C-alpha positions in Angstrom: 24.0 1.5 -9.6 20.3 1.8 -10.6 19.3 -0.3 -13.7 17.1 1.1 -16.4 14.2 -1.2 -14.8 14.3 0.9 -11.8 13.8 4.2 -13.5 10.8 2.6 -15.2 9.2 1.7 -11.9 10.0 5.0 -10.5 8.1 6.9 -13.4 5.2 4.8 -12.9 5.0 6.1 -9.4 4.8 9.7 -10.5 1.1 9.9 -11.0 0.6 8.4 -7.4 3.1 10.7 -5.9 1.1 13.6 -7.5 -2.2 12.3 -6.0 -0.4 11.9 -2.5 1.1 15.6 -2.6 -2.8 16.9 -2.9 -4.0 14.8 0.1 -4.7 16.5 3.5 -3.3 13.6 5.4 -1.1 11.2 3.2 -1.6 7.7 3.7 0.7 5.6 6.0 2.9 2.6 5.1 0.9 0.7 7.6 -2.3 1.5 5.6 -0.6 0.3 2.4 0.4 -3.0 3.9 -3.0 -3.5 5.2 -4.5 -2.8 1.7 -2.1 -5.3 0.1 -3.4 -8.0 2.4 -7.1 -6.8 1.8 -6.5 -7.1 -2.0 -5.0 -10.6 -1.5 -7.8 -12.0 0.5 -10.7 -9.7 -0.8 -12.1 -10.3 2.7 -11.8 -8.0 5.6 -12.1 -10.7 8.4 -9.4 -12.8 6.8 -7.1 -9.8 6.6 -7.6 -9.0 10.4 -7.1 -12.7 11.1 -3.8 -12.6 9.2 -2.6 -9.5 10.8 -3.8 -10.5 14.4 -5.8 -7.3 14.7 -9.5 -6.7 15.0 -11.8 -6.5 11.9 -13.0 -2.9 12.7 -9.3 -1.7 12.7 -9.0 -3.0 9.1 -12.3 -1.5 8.1 -11.1 1.9 9.6 -7.9 1.9 7.6 -9.9 1.1 4.4 -12.4 4.1 5.2 -9.3 6.4 5.8 -7.9 5.3 2.5 -11.1 6.0 0.7 -11.5 9.2 2.4 -8.2 10.4 1.5 -8.6 9.8 -2.2 -12.4 10.5 -2.4 -12.9 7.3 -4.3 -14.4 3.7 -3.5 -11.7 1.0 -3.3 -14.1 -1.9 -3.3 -17.5 -2.2 -4.8 -19.7 -4.1 -2.5 -19.4 -6.5 0.5 -20.6 -9.9 -0.6 -21.2 -12.9 1.5 -17.7 -14.0 1.1 -15.8 -10.6 1.0 -15.3 -7.7 -1.2 -14.7 -6.9 -4.8 -12.0 -4.4 -5.6 -12.7 -1.5 -8.0 -10.2 -0.5 -10.6 -8.9 2.1 -8.1 -8.6 -0.5 -5.4 -6.5 -2.7 -7.8 -4.3 0.2 -8.9 -3.7 1.0 -5.2 -2.7 -2.6 -4.6 -0.4 -2.5 -7.4 1.4 0.8 -6.5 1.5 -0.1 -2.9 3.4 -3.2 -3.6 5.9 -1.1 -5.5 6.2 1.5 -2.7 6.7 -0.9 0.1 9.2 -2.7 -2.1 11.2 0.5 -2.7 11.1 1.3 1.1 12.3 -2.3 1.8 15.1 -1.8 -0.7 16.0 1.6 0.7 16.1 0.3 4.2 18.4 -2.5 3.1 20.8 -0.1 1.4 20.9 2.2 4.4 21.6 -0.6 6.7 24.3 -1.8 4.6 25.9 1.7 4.3 25.7 2.0 8.0 27.5 -1.4 8.4 30.2 -0.5 6.0 30.9 2.6 7.9 31.5 0.8 11.1 34.1 -1.3 9.8 
């Protein structure tokens, strides 16, 4: 059974869902996962290192996200990394919620499948 707090978090996702529905090519869960790590490190190279991928791959995913929204997600590259814009911070916040919801759904579906096998 869903708790009231779950409905609150779902309601907060509605503006993001509306934005996503207007996009030509919606973002992927992979891109959201990468963005969360970019936001954590505020550094593309450190993100690439953590994910064991090349830095240009991370940069391409950021570029794709920015193109999809038509907005900058970071202000400038500095000598030590990037600084997130308000939009970048907002994307990070909602990306975490979205991925948590997906993980919860996966767990419930697996649990349901396991109950049916018994």
